[in-house]
C-alpha positions in Angstrom: -2.3 -33.6 -23.5 -2.8 -33.8 -19.8 -3.2 -31.1 -17.2 -4.0 -31.4 -13.5 -6.2 -29.0 -11.4 -8.3 -29.0 -8.3 -12.0 -29.3 -8.7 -14.5 -27.4 -6.5 -14.3 -30.1 -3.8 -10.5 -29.7 -3.6 -9.8 -33.0 -5.3 -6.9 -33.1 -7.8 -7.9 -34.3 -11.2 -6.2 -34.9 -14.4 -7.8 -33.8 -17.7 -6.9 -36.0 -20.7 -7.2 -34.5 -24.1 -6.3 -35.9 -27.5 -5.4 -33.8 -30.6 -6.1 -35.5 -33.9 -5.3 -34.6 -37.5 -8.5 -34.4 -39.5 -8.6 -35.8 -43.1 -11.6 -33.6 -43.8 -9.8 -30.3 -44.8 -11.8 -27.1 -45.3 -10.7 -24.9 -48.2 -11.6 -21.2 -48.3 -10.5 -19.2 -51.3 -8.1 -22.0 -52.4 -6.4 -21.9 -49.0 -6.6 -24.7 -46.4 -8.2 -23.5 -43.2 -5.6 -24.6 -40.6 -8.3 -24.7 -37.9 -9.9 -27.6 -39.7 -6.7 -29.7 -39.7 -6.4 -30.3 -36.0 -9.2 -31.4 -33.7 -9.1 -31.6 -29.9 -11.3 -33.8 -27.7 -11.6 -33.9 -24.0 -11.6 -37.6 -23.2 -12.2 -37.3 -19.5 -11.0 -36.5 -16.0 -9.1 -38.8 -13.7 -9.0 -38.3 -9.9 -5.4 -38.2 -8.6 -3.9 -39.1 -5.3 -0.3 -38.9 -6.3 1.3 -36.4 -8.7 4.7 -37.8 -9.6 5.7 -38.4 -13.3 5.4 -42.2 -13.0 1.8 -42.0 -11.6 0.7 -39.4 -14.2 2.1 -41.5 -17.0 0.5 -44.7 -15.7 -2.9 -43.0 -15.3 -2.8 -41.6 -18.9 -1.8 -45.0 -20.3 -4.4 -46.8 -18.3 -7.1 -44.3 -19.3 -6.2 -44.5 -23.0 -6.1 -48.4 -22.8 -9.6 -48.3 -21.2 -10.9 -46.4 -24.2 -9.1 -48.8 -26.5 -6.7 -46.2 -27.8 -3.4 -47.8 -28.7 -0.6 -45.9 -27.0 1.6 -46.9 -30.0 -0.6 -44.7 -32.2 0.1 -41.7 -30.1 2.9 -39.5 -31.3 3.6 -37.5 -28.1 2.4 -36.8 -24.6 2.4 -33.2 -23.4 2.4 -31.9 -19.9 2.7 -28.5 -18.2 4.5 -27.8 -15.0 
């Protein structure tokens, strides 16, 4: 997931978050706790100078590549706005 916002110094930044499916399920009263299935992690923030779709996509892919996250392992990308 990605979302852009201005920081306190008025710079636009892109937050990059991944949502993973956990294999460590928690059962309570023989029911799976759905909150234990999905985990979200803020990977970081990227300063933006341009806000078009191509730039956002490139920044996300570049950031994930830097962290050695294979884009082919990602199921979807989500944006708002």
